[in-house]
TIZA-375279 format. One line per 4 residues: number of its first residue (from 0); for each residue x, y, z of C-alpha. Coordinates in steps of 0.25 Angstrom, whole numbers, always signed. Layout:
residues N
NUM) X,Y,Z | ... .
end
This chain:
residues 575
0) -494,+392,-177 | -482,+388,-168 | -471,+385,-177 | -460,+376,-173 .
4) -447,+372,-180 | -446,+357,-183 | -435,+349,-189 | -437,+337,-198 .
8) -441,+325,-191 | -431,+315,-186 | -437,+304,-194 | -433,+311,-207 .
12) -418,+311,-203 | -418,+297,-197 | -413,+284,-204 | -427,+280,-208 .
16) -423,+278,-223 | -431,+291,-227 | -427,+298,-239 | -432,+311,-245 .
20) -438,+307,-258 | -442,+316,-270 | -456,+314,-277 | -450,+306,-288 .
24) -443,+297,-279 | -429,+302,-280 | -421,+303,-267 | -418,+318,-262 .
28) -411,+325,-250 | -420,+329,-239 | -425,+343,-240 | -419,+353,-230 .
32) -428,+362,-222 | -428,+377,-224 | -432,+388,-215 | -447,+388,-218 .
36) -447,+372,-217 | -445,+371,-202 | -460,+368,-199 | -464,+355,-206 .
40) -473,+343,-205 | -470,+330,-212 | -480,+319,-215 | -473,+305,-214 .
44) -480,+294,-222 | -477,+280,-215 | -484,+269,-224 | -483,+255,-220 .
48) -484,+243,-230 | -492,+231,-228 | -485,+217,-229 | -477,+215,-242 .
52) -481,+229,-247 | -471,+239,-251 | -469,+250,-261 | -460,+253,-273 .
56) -458,+264,-284 | -461,+274,-273 | -462,+289,-276 | -466,+302,-270 .
60) -473,+314,-275 | -464,+324,-268 | -451,+324,-259 | -452,+316,-247 .
64) -445,+308,-236 | -447,+293,-239 | -444,+280,-231 | -446,+265,-234 .
68) -446,+258,-220 | -449,+243,-220 | -464,+241,-223 | -467,+255,-227 .
72) -465,+269,-233 | -463,+283,-228 | -463,+297,-234 | -465,+311,-230 .
76) -472,+324,-234 | -469,+337,-226 | -476,+351,-225 | -469,+364,-220 .
80) -483,+371,-219 | -486,+375,-204 | -499,+383,-207 | -512,+377,-211 .
84) -517,+377,-225 | -504,+374,-232 | -504,+363,-243 | -504,+349,-240 .
88) -491,+342,-244 | -491,+328,-250 | -481,+317,-255 | -486,+305,-263 .
92) -480,+292,-262 | -482,+282,-274 | -477,+268,-274 | -480,+254,-280 .
96) -484,+243,-270 | -475,+231,-269 | -481,+218,-263 | -473,+207,-258 .
100) -461,+213,-265 | -468,+213,-279 | -472,+227,-285 | -487,+227,-287 .
104) -497,+234,-296 | -501,+243,-285 | -496,+257,-281 | -499,+266,-269 .
108) -499,+282,-269 | -499,+288,-255 | -500,+303,-252 | -494,+309,-239 .
112) -499,+323,-235 | -497,+333,-225 | -503,+347,-222 | -505,+358,-211 .
116) -519,+361,-208 | -526,+367,-196 | -513,+369,-189 | -510,+354,-190 .
120) -503,+344,-199 | -511,+334,-207 | -505,+322,-214 | -512,+312,-224 .
124) -508,+299,-232 | -516,+295,-244 | -514,+282,-252 | -520,+275,-264 .
128) -517,+262,-271 | -515,+261,-286 | -515,+251,-297 | -502,+255,-304 .
132) -494,+268,-302 | -503,+279,-298 | -494,+289,-306 | -494,+280,-318 .
136) -509,+278,-320 | -511,+269,-308 | -526,+267,-303 | -530,+270,-289 .
140) -537,+258,-282 | -548,+258,-272 | -542,+253,-259 | -555,+246,-255 .
144) -558,+238,-268 | -546,+238,-278 | -533,+239,-271 | -525,+227,-265 .
148) -517,+237,-257 | -522,+248,-247 | -515,+260,-240 | -520,+269,-229 .
152) -523,+283,-231 | -524,+294,-220 | -531,+307,-223 | -526,+321,-217 .
156) -523,+318,-202 | -519,+328,-192 | -506,+326,-185 | -507,+332,-170 .
160) -492,+328,-167 | -486,+341,-173 | -475,+331,-178 | -466,+335,-189 .
164) -467,+321,-195 | -481,+315,-196 | -482,+300,-199 | -493,+296,-208 .
168) -495,+281,-208 | -500,+273,-220 | -501,+259,-225 | -500,+251,-238 .
172) -504,+237,-238 | -510,+225,-246 | -525,+225,-244 | -527,+210,-240 .
176) -541,+204,-237 | -536,+190,-233 | -522,+183,-232 | -518,+169,-232 .
180) -503,+164,-229 | -497,+151,-232 | -485,+145,-225 | -480,+133,-234 .
184) -470,+125,-225 | -463,+112,-229 | -458,+104,-217 | -448,+93,-214 .
188) -442,+87,-227 | -452,+93,-236 | -450,+106,-244 | -458,+112,-255 .
192) -454,+116,-269 | -460,+120,-283 | -470,+129,-276 | -481,+138,-280 .
196) -489,+148,-272 | -501,+155,-279 | -512,+165,-275 | -522,+174,-281 .
200) -519,+184,-270 | -507,+193,-266 | -497,+182,-263 | -484,+184,-254 .
204) -474,+173,-253 | -463,+173,-243 | -465,+188,-242 | -465,+191,-256 .
208) -475,+192,-268 | -477,+179,-275 | -473,+186,-288 | -459,+188,-283 .
212) -450,+176,-285 | -446,+169,-272 | -443,+155,-268 | -456,+150,-262 .
216) -456,+139,-272 | -448,+131,-263 | -450,+129,-248 | -440,+122,-239 .
220) -444,+115,-226 | -446,+124,-215 | -446,+137,-223 | -460,+140,-227 .
224) -465,+148,-239 | -476,+159,-234 | -486,+164,-244 | -497,+174,-241 .
228) -509,+177,-250 | -518,+190,-248 | -532,+192,-253 | -531,+207,-256 .
232) -541,+218,-260 | -544,+218,-275 | -536,+206,-278 | -540,+191,-282 .
236) -554,+195,-282 | -558,+180,-285 | -553,+176,-272 | -559,+178,-258 .
240) -547,+176,-250 | -532,+174,-250 | -527,+161,-255 | -514,+154,-260 .
244) -510,+141,-265 | -496,+134,-265 | -490,+121,-271 | -477,+115,-268 .
248) -470,+102,-272 | -466,+94,-259 | -451,+91,-258 | -446,+81,-248 .
252) -431,+81,-244 | -429,+91,-255 | -435,+81,-266 | -447,+85,-274 .
256) -459,+76,-272 | -471,+73,-280 | -480,+80,-269 | -484,+94,-269 .
260) -492,+103,-259 | -503,+112,-263 | -508,+122,-253 | -518,+133,-252 .
264) -523,+143,-242 | -535,+153,-243 | -540,+164,-234 | -553,+168,-239 .
268) -559,+182,-234 | -574,+182,-232 | -583,+185,-220 | -572,+177,-212 .
272) -559,+172,-218 | -559,+158,-223 | -546,+150,-223 | -543,+138,-232 .
276) -530,+130,-233 | -526,+117,-240 | -513,+110,-243 | -512,+97,-251 .
280) -501,+88,-255 | -501,+84,-270 | -495,+73,-278 | -489,+82,-289 .
284) -490,+97,-292 | -504,+101,-288 | -503,+112,-299 | -499,+102,-310 .
288) -509,+90,-308 | -504,+85,-295 | -515,+79,-286 | -517,+78,-271 .
292) -509,+67,-265 | -517,+56,-258 | -505,+51,-250 | -493,+60,-248 .
296) -481,+60,-238 | -482,+75,-237 | -493,+84,-230 | -496,+99,-230 .
300) -502,+104,-216 | -509,+117,-215 | -509,+126,-203 | -518,+139,-203 .
304) -517,+151,-195 | -522,+166,-195 | -511,+176,-196 | -519,+189,-194 .
308) -533,+185,-192 | -540,+176,-202 | -537,+186,-213 | -522,+182,-213 .
312) -522,+167,-213 | -510,+157,-214 | -508,+143,-217 | -495,+135,-215 .
316) -494,+123,-225 | -484,+113,-219 | -479,+103,-230 | -472,+91,-224 .
320) -470,+76,-224 | -482,+68,-218 | -479,+60,-206 | -469,+49,-210 .
324) -464,+36,-203 | -450,+32,-206 | -447,+18,-209 | -434,+9,-210 .
328) -428,+3,-223 | -435,-10,-222 | -449,-4,-220 | -445,+6,-230 .
332) -442,-4,-241 | -456,-11,-238 | -464,+2,-239 | -457,+6,-251 .
336) -460,-7,-258 | -474,-8,-253 | -480,+6,-252 | -472,+15,-261 .
340) -481,+18,-272 | -484,+32,-279 | -492,+41,-270 | -488,+35,-257 .
344) -473,+34,-258 | -463,+46,-260 | -448,+45,-262 | -441,+57,-257 .
348) -426,+58,-263 | -417,+64,-253 | -403,+63,-260 | -396,+57,-272 .
352) -381,+53,-273 | -373,+46,-284 | -368,+32,-280 | -360,+21,-287 .
356) -360,+6,-287 | -348,-2,-283 | -336,-2,-292 | -337,-13,-303 .
360) -323,-16,-310 | -325,-18,-325 | -319,-29,-333 | -304,-27,-335 .
364) -298,-25,-349 | -284,-29,-351 | -274,-23,-362 | -261,-31,-363 .
368) -257,-23,-375 | -247,-11,-376 | -258,-2,-381 | -270,+4,-373 .
372) -283,-1,-378 | -297,+4,-376 | -309,-5,-373 | -323,-1,-376 .
376) -335,-6,-368 | -350,-5,-370 | -358,-9,-357 | -371,-8,-350 .
380) -374,-5,-336 | -388,-8,-329 | -390,-1,-316 | -403,-2,-308 .
384) -409,+6,-296 | -409,+1,-282 | -414,+6,-269 | -411,+4,-255 .
388) -423,-5,-253 | -423,-12,-267 | -412,-20,-274 | -417,-15,-287 .
392) -429,-6,-290 | -439,-8,-301 | -445,+4,-308 | -459,-3,-306 .
396) -458,+0,-291 | -467,+12,-287 | -457,+16,-277 | -446,+17,-288 .
400) -455,+27,-296 | -457,+35,-284 | -442,+36,-281 | -439,+39,-296 .
404) -449,+50,-297 | -444,+57,-284 | -429,+56,-288 | -432,+61,-302 .
408) -440,+73,-296 | -429,+77,-287 | -417,+75,-294 | -421,+76,-309 .
412) -415,+63,-313 | -421,+51,-320 | -421,+38,-312 | -420,+25,-319 .
416) -422,+11,-312 | -412,+5,-321 | -402,+10,-331 | -395,+2,-342 .
420) -383,+10,-348 | -373,+6,-359 | -359,+13,-360 | -347,+12,-368 .
424) -333,+14,-362 | -319,+14,-367 | -309,+8,-357 | -294,+11,-361 .
428) -285,+0,-357 | -270,+4,-356 | -259,-5,-361 | -255,-17,-353 .
432) -267,-14,-343 | -280,-18,-338 | -292,-8,-337 | -306,-8,-331 .
436) -317,+1,-326 | -323,+2,-312 | -338,+5,-312 | -346,+11,-301 .
440) -360,+12,-307 | -367,+25,-304 | -380,+27,-297 | -388,+38,-289 .
444) -393,+35,-275 | -406,+42,-271 | -410,+43,-257 | -423,+46,-251 .
448) -435,+43,-243 | -448,+35,-247 | -461,+41,-241 | -471,+29,-241 .
452) -486,+30,-237 | -491,+16,-231 | -504,+14,-224 | -506,+29,-221 .
456) -492,+31,-216 | -480,+38,-223 | -467,+31,-221 | -453,+36,-225 .
460) -441,+27,-230 | -429,+35,-229 | -416,+34,-236 | -421,+26,-247 .
464) -410,+25,-259 | -411,+22,-273 | -399,+20,-281 | -402,+23,-296 .
468) -393,+21,-308 | -387,+34,-314 | -394,+35,-328 | -383,+44,-335 .
472) -370,+38,-329 | -364,+24,-327 | -356,+27,-314 | -342,+29,-310 .
476) -330,+22,-318 | -315,+21,-316 | -305,+15,-326 | -295,+6,-320 .
480) -282,+1,-326 | -270,-8,-322 | -258,-14,-329 | -257,-29,-333 .
484) -247,-37,-326 | -235,-42,-334 | -237,-31,-345 | -229,-18,-347 .
488) -240,-10,-340 | -237,+5,-338 | -243,+10,-325 | -245,+24,-331 .
492) -256,+18,-339 | -265,+14,-327 | -260,+25,-317 | -266,+23,-303 .
496) -271,+9,-306 | -265,-5,-301 | -252,-6,-309 | -253,-21,-313 .
500) -264,-31,-313 | -266,-45,-319 | -278,-45,-328 | -279,-60,-327 .
504) -279,-60,-312 | -294,-57,-310 | -298,-47,-300 | -285,-48,-292 .
508) -277,-45,-304 | -285,-32,-307 | -285,-27,-293 | -299,-32,-290 .
512) -306,-29,-303 | -315,-40,-308 | -311,-48,-321 | -319,-47,-334 .
516) -333,-52,-333 | -335,-49,-318 | -336,-37,-309 | -337,-35,-294 .
520) -340,-22,-286 | -328,-16,-279 | -334,-7,-268 | -326,+5,-264 .
524) -319,+7,-277 | -316,+22,-280 | -319,+30,-293 | -309,+40,-298 .
528) -315,+52,-305 | -302,+56,-311 | -299,+42,-317 | -313,+42,-323 .
532) -310,+55,-329 | -298,+49,-335 | -303,+37,-340 | -317,+41,-344 .
536) -322,+27,-338 | -337,+26,-339 | -340,+11,-339 | -336,-3,-335 .
540) -331,-13,-345 | -332,-28,-347 | -344,-37,-344 | -348,-35,-330 .
544) -358,-39,-320 | -357,-28,-309 | -363,-28,-295 | -363,-15,-287 .
548) -369,-11,-274 | -378,+1,-275 | -378,+11,-263 | -391,+12,-255 .
552) -397,+9,-241 | -394,-5,-244 | -383,-11,-253 | -390,-16,-266 .
556) -383,-25,-276 | -386,-23,-291 | -380,-31,-302 | -379,-25,-316 .
560) -373,-30,-329 | -362,-22,-336 | -362,-27,-350 | -350,-23,-359 .
564) -344,-26,-372 | -330,-24,-374 | -323,-19,-387 | -308,-17,-387 .
568) -301,-7,-396 | -287,-8,-401 | -279,+5,-400 | -273,+3,-414 .
572) -286,+2,-421 | -296,+10,-412 | -306,-1,-413 .
end
């Protein structure tokens, strides 16, 4: 034999991320060549992985040079025999199969071999799939009938190139008989939440196994979730194809609605592939008693296509609002009153904000004595809900119940049409002074759109507002105080307030405040949080009839009674 001297192949020294690995998986230094090792041949396994397939817990039976390029695995075995008849050399690779990032119950064992025979170099790569670790009692599976994975084996093959580095290709992949892929894509103002995706097959969601936690439960507009179900060898024997089902709640402008969408796609493997897809909008959760909606402002359109022949089939599910006609305020008010009934009318809340009624001055309380006194008041406030299209709202109206359930669902608050509240407040009155309270009743203003179905057409009334009384709060209060004209008033007792007023001079004498028994709204008055904190003021005083304007698309006037009972305390007695 004509012998020649060979150096180690450049591939070994290049930055290929290859490392010498011992049989037990511990990194070691590359072995140095000796005088009798100048002639050598190396078999170089190059195994490529199928989609979403990888290995972990990898180990080798002997020293080797291994690498982990993207989407595959490489390792080597070397012979220094240059005459025929020498022993074959082997390195086994054993690893657990990882699918979609999740470790599976399956393992693979691959054996890379090299030998010199008949004056030439031969290589082989044998592989098997196991249920469980083959070195810990795992069972070898029949690749044709019992394994959901497959790998390619090559028997002894002659290498005519006389190369010192002989590549030996191999594969490891999922054994798929049929594939169906779903693209769930909300559009426009619609998004999806509270989602579930289920399949009896191998299921990959957004590139990861369904068993791995990820955020497919919420899907924003324009950012679809992509799921893929695979009918595989020896899995889901009760199915004839790949299938998956999904359910999502429909959100509109960020607000949860009472509508859900239920979709399904099936790729059935038979003599020919049979494709089936459906998508239905439900009233209520379809997995918890919901029923298909007979009328709905939302649609789910399906678009099918073959990705790789009929065996890899994709369906796009587009969830969006149906065609809608925008209407102005007058037509909106008419449609809301005449056609807004459950099932054919939807309120979509878009924002909420605290608002206050105009300022009401409480009845002044004079103290002409030289000692501070405190007055105690028990009073009631009645506040009602109004809307931008109704002066008052009745809970018997269907459209109010629709608004109420939508807001409660989005914001988690309880909505009341009318609130009666009773409070007790202590008002300190400094010596030689007059004191009173300013009230700004508190409300929450909800803004949104009504979607109304009338005569086969969906209409949208935008910018509808409801002004709702705050259940657990009575608004904003500010204590006011002024000295009495002609009495030895100390300005320090009412710092920051008008220095002198005439309690007998009516509104003019009190700087515009209404006298006892009446109150008028003073728009634009300011509330001081600091002063509220100092006084602890929480209520108006006296017997008042307050009229205040509620904010909305239109100014609505509501009159509410403020009924109070006064009980004076003398400082010396405490009663």
